[in-house]
N, C-alpha and C positions, 0 to 999 in steps of 0.2 A: 628903675632908676640904676639899678645895680649894671644892668645889660648895658645900658644908655652910657654910663660911666666907663666900662670896658671899651665900648666904641671909641668914646672921646679918647681914652688913653692910646687905643690903637691908632687913630688918626694922627695924633699928633707924633708917637714914635715914626709911623710912615713919612710925616714931614720932615723930622730930624733925621732920617736915614739917608736922604739922598739917593744917587745912583749907585748901582754895584759895579765894582770895578771888576775887569776880568773880562775875559771871551764870552760872549752870548753863545750857549750850544745849540748848533744847527745839526740834525741826523744827517748821517753820510748818505750819498745820493745812492740809488739803487745800482747795480751793475749794468753798464750799458751793452748788454747782451741780450739777445730774444730766445734764445735756446740753451739747452745742456751739450749737446752734440755736433760735432761737425758736419755730420749728413742728417737729413731729417729721418725721423723714426718712422718705421711702418705704421699705418692707422690699428694695425691689428695683429698679433703674435701668430705664428704657426699653430696648428692644432694636431692632435690625434686621437685616435679612437682608444684611449684608454682612459682609466682614473687618473684625473690632475692633468689631462692634455687639452681642456678645453681653451680655446682662443681666448685672448685678453684683448680689448680694445682700450687704446690712451685718449682721454677725454680730457681737452683744454679747460682748465678752471673749474674742474669737479671739486666739490669740496669733500674736505674728509671729517666723516663723524667723530664726535670725541671718543666714542667707543667703537674704534674701527675693526677691533678683532672680532666683532658681532658679523662682519662680512664674510666670514668662514663658516657660518652656520653651524656651530657646534655648541650645543649648551653645558658640554661638559668644559669645554674652554672657555666660556662666557663665566661659569662660575668659578673656575679656577683665577682667572685675573681678578674678579671682583673681591675673591677671598685675599688675592695678594695685595692689591689696594687697601683693604681693611686691615690688615694684619703684618705687611712688611714692615719694619722699624725704619726702613729709608724713609718714606714719606713723612711720617711725624718726626722724624730729625730736622728734616727739609723745612718743614711747615713752622718748628719751633725756632728755626733760624732766621726764617722770614719775620716772624714775630719780635726777634729780638732787633732786627734791623729797624722794624717801622717805630719799636720805642725807643731806640737811639734816635732816630728823626724827630719823635715828640719831645724828647728830653732836648735835643738842642733848640727846638722852637721856644723853650723855655726862656731863652736869651733874648728874645723879642719885648719881654717883661722886665719892670723893675723887680729886684730881689728885696724883699720887706722882710725884718727881725723885729720881733719885740720882745723886750726884756724886763724883767724885774727884779733890782737886787736891793734886798734890806741888809742894812748893816749896824753893826754896834761898834762904835769908836771912842778910843781916848786919846785926849791931846796931852802934850808934854806940859806939864805944869809948870815947868821953868822958863816957858817960852816968853818973850818980852808983852806980847798981847795975850788977852785972857782967850781961853777955848771959846767961849762964847757968852754972849750979853748977861748970862747969870754965872758967869764965872766957873762953873761945873766942868770937869775934864771930860765926863761922860756923856755920850750924846747917840742918839739913834738916827740914821737917814735912810728913808726909803724912796727909791729913784724907779720910776716906770718910763720907759724910753721906747720910741718906735725909730728904727734906720732904715733908710731905703739906699740903695745902690741900683745905679742905672748906667748903662755904657749904651748911648745912641748908636746904632749901625750907621754909622755917617757914610762908610765908603763899601756899605754892603758885604763886609767879610763873613757877618752872620749869616747871611742869606744865601751865600755862596756855600759856606757851611752845611746848611740845611740841605741845598740843591743837591750837594754831592752824596750826602746822606740819603735822599731820597734817591737818588740813582744807584746807590749801593743796595737800597731795598729793593729797587726794581730788577736788579741783577739778581737777588736773592730768590725774588718771584720766580725768574725764569729758571733758575737753578733749581727750584721745586718741580717746574713743569719738564725741565731736563730729566729730573729724577723719576717724574710720574711717566715720561715718554719710555727712559730705559728700563724701567721695571715692566711695564706692561708689553714691550717687545720682547725683553727675556722670558718671560713667561710664554708668549707665542712661539718664540724660537726653541724653548725646552720643549714645548708640547711637540712640536713638529718633529724635532730631532728624535723624541721618544718613538713617535709614528714610524719615523725611517727606521730606527732599530728594530722596531717590532717587525716590520716589513722586510728588514733583511735577515732577522732571526727566521721568518717563515720561509724565506726564500732559501734560505741555507738548510732548514730541515726538507724543504722539497727536493733540493738537490741531493741530499743526503738519501732520502727516500729513493730518488731515480737512480743512484749509483747502487743501492742497494739490490733493487730489482734486477739490474743489469748484472749484477754480481752473482746472485741466483741464477740466472740464466748461464753463465758461463760455467758455473758450479755442475749444473745439472750436464753441460756439455763435456766437461771432464770427466764425470762419472761415465760418460758413451765414448770418451778416448776421442772426443772431435777436437779439443784445445789442450794445450801443454798446460801444465801445473805453474810453470812460471808467466803465464798470460793471465790466471787467475790471481797469482801473487801480485802481478803488476796492479790491477784493479782493486786488490784488498788495499795497496798502498794510497791509491788515490781516493778511496772511500775515506780510510783513517786520517788523509789529510783534510779533507772536508769536514770531517766530525772535529776536528779540532780547531777549526775556525769559530765553531759555535759557542766555546765558553768564552773566548773573548768578546764576543758581541753582548752575551748576557751580562758581562761584567760592566761594559759600557751602557748597558739598560740600567743597571741597578744605581751605578754613578749618576745616571742621567736623573733617575728618579728621586735621588739624594738631593741633587740640584732643585728639581722641582719644588721639592718639599722646603728647602730653604727658602726660595723666592716665597713660598707662601707664609713665611714668619713662623715656621715650625720646626720643631727637631726631626733628627732623621727618623726616629721611630714613629713621627706622628704623621706617615705618608698618608698622602689622599687616596680616596677609594676610586676616583677618575683613572680612567687609562685612555690613551691614544692611539688609534691608528689612522693610516692615510685615507681608509675607505670611509671615516667619520668626519673628515673635513671636505668643505666644498671650496674650491678656488673662485675669488672673485672675478667676475668677468668684465668689471669696467674698473679701469687703472686711472688715479688723478695725475695730472702732467701739469702741474703749476709753473708759471712764468718764473725767471730768475729774480725779476723785480717783487714777486709777490712771495717767494721763497724768503726772502730776508725779512718779512713780517711775519712769517711760520715758525720758524727755525729757533727753538728755546735757545741755541749756543749761539747763534747772530745776536738776537736779541741780548743776551747776556753780556756779549762783548761790545753792543753799544751802548747799555748802560755803564759797562765799565769805563769807556771812553768819556761819556758825559760826567760821569765823578770826577775823572782827571781833569777835565774842562773846568769843572766848578772851582778844583782846588787851586787852580791857576789864581783864580780871583781872591781865594782865601791868602794865598802867598802876598799876592800885591797889596792886599788891605794890612797885612801884617807889617809891611814898610811904611805907612802912612800913618799919620797922628791918629791916637786913639783918645776918645773923651770919656770922661766919668763925672756923674751926678752923684752926690752922696748928701742928701738932705736928713736930717735927724730932728726929733722934738721929743720931750718928755717933760715929767713932772716929778720934784724933788721936795720933800718935806720931812721934819724932825718927828712928825706925829701921822702913824698911816690913815687916821679917819681924818685928816686935813689935806691930804694928798690932792685929792679931786676937788675940792670944795672951797678952798682958801687962794685967794688971789694972791699972785707973785710967786706962785710955785712951779711956772712953765718956764721951760726955756726951750730953744732951738738954735740950730746950726743949718748953714747950706753952703757946700763945698764944691766946687767946680773944678776938674783937673784935665789938663790936657798934658798927653805923654808921646813925646818922639824919640826914638832911637835914634841919637847922633852917632854913636860909633858900636860896632859888635863884631869886627874885623870881618865885614862882609858876610855874616852867617844868614841874614834875611835875604840877600840878594842871591848867595848860592840856593838856599830853598825855593826861592821864585824859578831859577834855572833849572832845578830839580824837579819842581811840578811841570815845568815846559816839556822836560825831557820824558818824564811819564806820559804826558798828553801825547808825545810822538810815538812812545812805546805802543800805548793803548790803540792808538790810530793803524800802527803796522799789525798789530794783533788782529785787530777788526778786519783789516783786509784780508789776512792769512784765515783768518776763520770763515768768512765769506768764498774765498777761493775753495776752503776745503769742504765747504757744504755743497757748493755747486759740482764739485767733484764726486762728492758722494752719491749725490743725485745722479749724475751722469753715469756714474758705474752700475748704479740700481738699475735704471733704464735699460743700459747694454747687458746686464745678466739677466733681466726679465726675457728681453728678446732671446738672447742666445738661449736662455733655459728650454723655452718652447722649441726652438729648432734641434736641441740636443735630446729631448724627450721625444721628437717624432722620429727622429734617426734611431734613438736607442730602441725604441718600439718596434720600428721595422727590423733592427738587427735582432731583438729578441723573439719577434715571431718567425724569422729567418731560421735563427739557430734552433729554434723548439721543433720546425718541420724538418730539418736536418737530423736531429736527435731523434724523431721518431721512425724516420726513415732507417737510418742507423740500427735502432734497436728492433726494429722488423726484420732487417737484414741479418741482425746477429741471431734472431730466434732460428732463422732458416739456414745459417752456416753459412752466408753469402758474404761474410766479412769477418775480419780478425779484430782483436781487442784495440789495437792501436786506431783504427778507425773510430770505435767506440769510444776510445779516450778523448779523441781530437774533439769528436762531436759534444761529448759532455763537458770538456773543459769551455769550449765556446759557448755551450748553453748556460753555464755556470756564470760565467763572466757577463754575458749579455742580461742575464736575468738581475743580478745583484746591481748592475750598471743602472737598470730599468727603474727598480727601487729608489735608488739615490737620487736619479734625476727627475723622479715625481716627488719626492721630497724636496728637491732642492727648488721646483718651481713655487711650493706653498712659504718655505722659508725666504726667497729672494722676492717673492712678492710681499711679504711682511715688512723686510728691510725697506723696500720702497716708500710704504707708509710712513715708516720711522724716519727715512732722510728727508721726506716731505713735512715733517714736523709733526705728524702723528694726530693733528686735528685736536689739540690740546684748547684752541681757542673755542671750540665748542662744548668744551666741559661743563657740566652744572654743578660738579661737587667740589668745584676748587675752592678753597679758601680765600676770601676777598678781603684784601685791604688796601685802604687808600689814604690819602693825607688829611688829617682833620683840621678843621679853619683853627687858626692859631688862637684865635678868642676861647675856644673851648677844647683846650690841651688835656688828654685823657689821663 
């Protein structure tokens, strides 16, 4: 019976509500382009016979898993990302903001129903005995009055202003939902990027230590030749200076590694002294072989920032309807009924104690110095701004993907060339060191060969790390597979008959 009454009320309210003023929102059309780059991308990147040198294939419409970082096949990385999701305060804050947004929706939905208040007012009174008429039939100046009253106030949503306001708040909640997904994507991407950067720094430190060892060995050879009188002391001093310079590059790399560990610890929601036990090296990561290449029309359905901008545009559209409805007349129904008696025990049993009133009000603003009109124009301008911001966001999103695709292709070419340069430099260094042992070459040739190899070795490590980092950046640019998440909090609009 109660549910039937609620449905009946809702039906009446719907009939009274009429149509909603203002524009009906239509999602923006997808970009009329079929690709991200002016020239077609190669189907597969270059490859090199070195760690991280595997060729990668671009696959159209390849879906991205919700846990895309698992494609790097690192248990340590998987554990750290899950740890960050569980403990980083950014996500709980975004989830709280999303709950707040939906509670605002539910609160506004209450305007579809009447507001009912009950009151009970007992009073003890004394009338003026000098009045012309007696205070009561008994003539006694003292009397008690008990009043119980039910008052109802209802504003029918005749022009749909309330519905537009609810629509705007729902769009705001959708915006907050995609802000949550953006926070999730940013956090997971930052953890992966921090792990790759740590691996890169460890690789650079190892390369620098190898360089120091090579130069130390070369210096030992020169010192022996100095004792035999085969080289001048100035030659040895020059090589000692080069070794000292190489050793001086090690502490800055170690400092960067310490700072990187602090960053990774903070991403896990921990204090700096609670550093994780997991460490990362390039050898522990596997480069994904297949890369997604979603179409631009699909990208706008995947990028949280684009979807967030679309939700803001929707909210701005609904706000126009709210502004239009404010210009039109408003209607209010305020029925009330109650009981009044001088005796409490007669309040509900004695005939003649009931009273009621029914008031209907129509209000129309006739002069406000143009305030409502300017608010409508402001809502129009806000919609225009949101539309341009949406367009700007789409352009930036497509540019981000295009940059990432170009970078992935370029990284493969760079690693291939860098690996060839490192191998050639190493071979040249080996020949030079052999000639040095035989006394067939001077220290200048040795220094040149060592400097060439040092540069090539560090460039190789950086090129290897770039392939991992930029592959992760491509997954992030394409949206990160949030739509395949199974751990995301779900919020949806409740039926207005069952507002929580």
